[in-house]
C-alpha positions as CSV (number, residue, x, y, z in Angstrom):
1,M,-5.9,6.4,9.9
2,T,-2.2,6.1,9.0
3,R,-0.3,2.8,9.1
4,R,2.3,0.9,7.3
5,L,1.3,-0.9,4.1
6,L,2.6,-4.1,5.8
7,D,-0.2,-3.7,8.4
8,C,-3.1,-3.4,6.1
9,R,-5.7,-6.0,5.5
10,V,-6.9,-7.6,2.2
11,G,-9.5,-5.3,0.7
12,D,-8.2,-2.1,2.3
13,R,-8.1,0.9,-0.1
14,V,-5.2,3.1,0.9
15,V,-3.4,6.3,-0.3
16,V,0.4,6.3,-0.2
17,G,1.6,9.0,2.2
18,A,5.3,8.6,2.3
19,V,8.0,6.1,1.4
20,G,10.7,5.9,4.1
21,A,13.5,4.0,2.5
22,T,16.9,4.4,0.8
23,P,16.9,6.8,-2.1
24,L,17.5,3.9,-4.5
25,R,14.5,2.0,-3.2
26,V,12.4,5.2,-3.3
27,D,13.4,5.6,-6.9
28,K,12.5,2.0,-7.8
29,L,9.1,2.2,-6.1
30,A,8.5,5.5,-7.9
31,A,9.3,3.9,-11.2
32,L,6.6,1.3,-10.4
33,G,4.1,4.0,-9.5
34,I,4.3,3.8,-5.7
35,V,4.5,7.5,-4.9
36,P,2.7,9.8,-2.4
37,G,-0.9,10.4,-3.3
38,V,-1.4,7.1,-5.3
39,E,-4.4,5.0,-4.3
40,L,-3.8,1.3,-3.9
41,L,-6.1,-1.7,-3.2
42,V,-4.6,-4.4,-1.0
43,Q,-5.2,-7.8,-2.6
44,Q,-2.9,-10.0,-0.6
45,T,-0.7,-9.7,2.5
46,R,1.2,-13.0,2.7
47,P,3.7,-14.2,1.7
48,V,4.2,-10.8,0.0
49,V,2.0,-7.8,-0.1
50,V,0.1,-7.6,-3.4
51,V,-1.5,-4.3,-4.4
52,E,-3.4,-3.0,-7.4
53,S,-3.0,0.5,-8.7
54,D,-5.2,1.3,-11.7
55,E,-4.5,-1.5,-14.2
56,T,-1.3,-2.6,-12.5
57,V,-0.8,-5.4,-9.9
58,L,2.4,-5.3,-7.9
59,A,3.9,-7.8,-5.5
60,I,5.9,-6.0,-2.8
61,E,8.3,-7.7,-0.3
62,R,7.1,-7.4,3.3
63,E,10.3,-5.7,4.2
64,I,9.7,-3.0,1.6
65,A,5.9,-2.7,2.5
66,A,7.0,-1.9,6.1
67,D,8.7,1.3,4.7
68,I,5.5,2.6,3.0
69,A,3.2,4.8,5.1
70,V,-0.4,4.8,3.9
71,A,-3.7,6.4,4.9
72,V,-6.6,3.9,5.0
73,M,-9.6,5.3,3.2
74,T,-12.8,4.8,5.2
75,D,-15.5,2.7,3.6
76,P,-18.8,3.0,5.5
77,A,-20.1,-0.3,4.1
78,R,-17.1,-2.2,5.2
79,R,-17.0,-0.6,8.7
80,A,-20.7,-1.5,9.2
81,A,-19.9,-5.1,8.3
82,E,-17.1,-5.4,10.9
């Protein structure tokens, strides 16, 4: 399932698909490790989106998170609990 990072829920594991932003913003996110193919764990969604990637935790403004397309990884245990 593809959605914006902004629309994810706490606990979602996602894979970055695309970053649809200005070239400068794309470069800044790439420098932080937010590039297509990277797996993220959503830790918080408000007031900013907080994600974990490997050993790094990043706070991303909601406006920027809206420009990041991700694929939600399915977790059978979580789906059964919902």
